[in-house]
C-alpha positions in Angstrom: 0.0 0.0 0.0 1.2 3.4 -0.9 1.8 5.8 2.0 1.2 9.5 2.1 2.1 12.3 4.6 0.0 15.4 5.1 1.4 18.3 7.0 -0.8 21.1 7.9 -0.5 24.3 10.0 0.3 28.0 9.5 -2.3 30.8 8.8 -5.7 29.6 9.9 -7.5 31.8 7.3 -6.7 29.0 4.8 -8.5 26.5 6.9 -5.5 24.0 6.9 -7.1 21.6 9.3 -10.3 21.4 7.2 -8.2 21.1 4.0 -6.1 18.3 5.4 -9.2 16.3 6.2 -10.5 16.8 2.5 -7.1 15.5 1.0 -7.0 12.7 3.5 -10.3 11.5 2.3 -9.3 11.7 -1.3 -6.1 9.8 -0.8 -7.7 7.0 1.4 -10.4 6.5 -1.2 -7.7 6.0 -3.7 -6.1 3.3 -1.5 -3.4 5.3 0.4 -2.4 4.8 3.9 -2.4 8.3 5.2 -0.7 9.9 8.1 -1.7 13.6 9.1 0.6 15.7 11.1 0.4 19.5 12.3 4.0 20.2 12.8 6.9 20.5 10.2 9.0 18.4 12.6 7.6 15.6 10.6 9.6 16.5 7.6 12.8 15.8 9.5 11.8 12.1 10.2 14.3 9.5 8.7 11.5 7.5 6.9 10.3 10.4 4.8 12.2 9.1 1.9 10.1 5.7 1.9 6.9 7.6 1.4 4.9 7.9 -1.9 3.6 11.4 -1.5 4.0 14.4 0.7 1.3 16.9 0.8 2.1 20.2 2.6 -0.7 22.4 3.8 1.1 25.1 5.5 0.7 29.0 5.0 3.6 31.2 5.8 5.1 29.8 9.0 8.9 28.7 9.1 10.9 25.4 8.4 13.9 24.5 10.2 17.2 23.6 8.1 17.1 20.1 9.0 13.4 19.6 8.0 13.8 21.3 4.7 17.0 19.4 3.9 15.3 16.1 4.6 12.3 17.1 2.7 14.3 18.2 -0.4 16.2 15.0 -0.4 13.1 12.9 -0.3 11.5 14.7 -3.3 14.6 14.7 -5.2 15.0 11.0 -4.5 11.6 10.3 -6.0 8.9 11.0 -3.3 5.9 12.9 -4.8 5.1 16.6 -3.5 1.5 17.9 -4.3 -0.4 20.9 -2.9 -2.6 23.8 -3.4 -3.0 27.6 -3.0 -1.1 29.0 0.0 -0.7 25.6 1.6 2.1 24.9 -0.7 2.7 28.1 -2.9 2.9 30.4 0.1 4.7 28.4 2.7 8.1 29.1 4.2 8.9 32.5 2.6 12.3 32.3 4.1 13.2 29.1 2.2 14.2 29.7 -1.4 15.2 26.0 -1.8 11.5 25.0 -1.0 10.3 27.6 -3.6 12.7 26.0 -6.1 11.3 22.8 -5.5 7.6 23.9 -5.7 8.1 25.9 -8.8 6.6 29.1 -7.6 5.8 31.4 -4.7 2.6 33.8 -4.0 3.3 37.4 -4.0 -0.2 39.0 -4.3 -4.1 38.4 -4.8 -5.3 41.7 -6.1 -9.0 42.3 -5.2 -8.9 39.5 -2.5 -11.9 37.2 -3.3 -13.2 37.8 -6.9 -14.8 36.1 -9.9 -12.2 35.0 -12.4 -11.6 32.5 -15.2 -9.4 29.5 -15.2 -8.3 28.5 -18.7 -7.1 24.9 -19.6 -4.1 25.2 -21.7 -3.2 21.5 -22.0 -6.3 19.7 -22.8 -4.3 16.7 -24.1 -2.7 16.2 -20.6 -4.4 13.6 -18.6 -4.6 15.7 -15.5 -7.0 18.1 -17.1 -8.3 15.9 -20.1 -12.1 16.5 -20.6 -12.3 19.6 -18.3 -13.1 22.8 -20.1 -12.2 26.4 -18.9 -14.3 27.3 -16.1 -15.4 30.4 -13.8 -14.1 30.4 -10.4 -14.5 32.5 -7.4 -11.6 33.0 -4.9 -8.3 34.6 -4.6 -6.7 35.0 -8.0 -3.1 34.3 -7.2 -0.4 36.4 -8.7 2.8 34.4 -8.5 6.5 34.3 -9.2 6.8 31.1 -11.2 9.5 28.9 -12.6 9.7 28.9 -16.4 10.5 25.1 -16.4 7.0 24.4 -15.1 4.7 22.3 -17.2 1.5 24.8 -17.2 -1.8 23.0 -17.4 -4.0 26.0 -16.7 -3.7 29.8 -16.5 -5.8 32.8 -15.6 -5.7 36.4 -17.1 -5.6 39.5 -14.9 -8.2 42.2 -15.8 -6.3 45.1 -14.2 -9.4 46.1 -12.2 -7.6 45.9 -9.0 -4.0 46.6 -10.2 -3.9 48.3 -13.6 -0.3 47.6 -14.4 -1.0 43.8 -14.6 -3.9 44.2 -17.0 -3.8 41.2 -19.4 -1.1 39.4 -17.5 -1.5 35.7 -18.0 -0.6 33.7 -14.9 -0.1 30.0 -14.3 -2.7 28.4 -12.0 -2.0 24.6 -12.3 1.4 23.1 -13.1 3.4 19.9 -12.8 7.1 19.4 -13.1 10.0 17.2 -12.2 12.4 17.6 -9.3 15.2 15.3 -9.5 13.4 11.9 -9.4 10.5 13.2 -7.8 7.2 14.6 -9.4 5.7 17.8 -8.2 2.2 19.1 -8.7 0.6 22.5 -7.8 -2.8 24.1 -8.1 -3.3 27.8 -6.9 -6.9 27.2 -6.4 -8.5 26.2 -2.9 -8.5 29.3 -0.6 -10.7 27.7 1.8 -11.9 24.0 2.2 -15.4 24.6 0.7 -13.7 25.2 -2.9 -13.1 21.5 -3.2 -17.0 21.3 -3.9 -16.3 22.8 -7.2 -16.1 19.9 -9.5 -13.3 20.8 -11.9 -11.0 22.2 -9.2 -11.5 19.0 -7.2 -11.0 16.6 -10.2 -7.8 18.4 -11.3 -6.3 18.2 -7.7 -7.4 14.5 -7.3 -5.6 13.7 -10.6 -2.7 15.8 -9.6 -2.3 13.8 -6.4 -2.3 10.4 -8.2 0.1 11.6 -10.9 2.7 12.8 -8.3 2.6 9.9 -6.0 5.4 7.5 -6.4 
């Protein structure tokens, strides 16, 4: 049986505990043995490299050097890393190595909770196959991103809340390789209730399964 670790914590506004419960249910339904922790100390454990998948759900906060070193080595060695929104894309702002591994870092969400469009850009990819572009209501993440990411969906900023970014096309969902490991990220999912949006949930579930070793 494949084993997964979910680590939640950080800013409570992103409902990390509730999100961890949703992801745990997804993984257990797919046959995973799932462990849930609410401390980054779990990243420092020697058995990390034996897992199939790690899902961080920690906004901001900090990570110790030994925790990050062990996490990075595990992913580089083949353990999958998957996550969403600020739980993975705005974790550990003081850790550039973590951001390098993830492939991006949140910097702004102009207008806060707004209506916007998610455009599927790689309909031939199994992670988004059969899913049309869709309307979404949440924080529209503006991010610094790795050009090496394989982008699966994007969003276009209107400029209504920051005129200087009018027309900017920003990655929303991507996948990438990191050493022998696979990495998946979706910027969707500000609060746990967003997992009730079918295309958002389907993309994330597929991402989890693609990423896991």
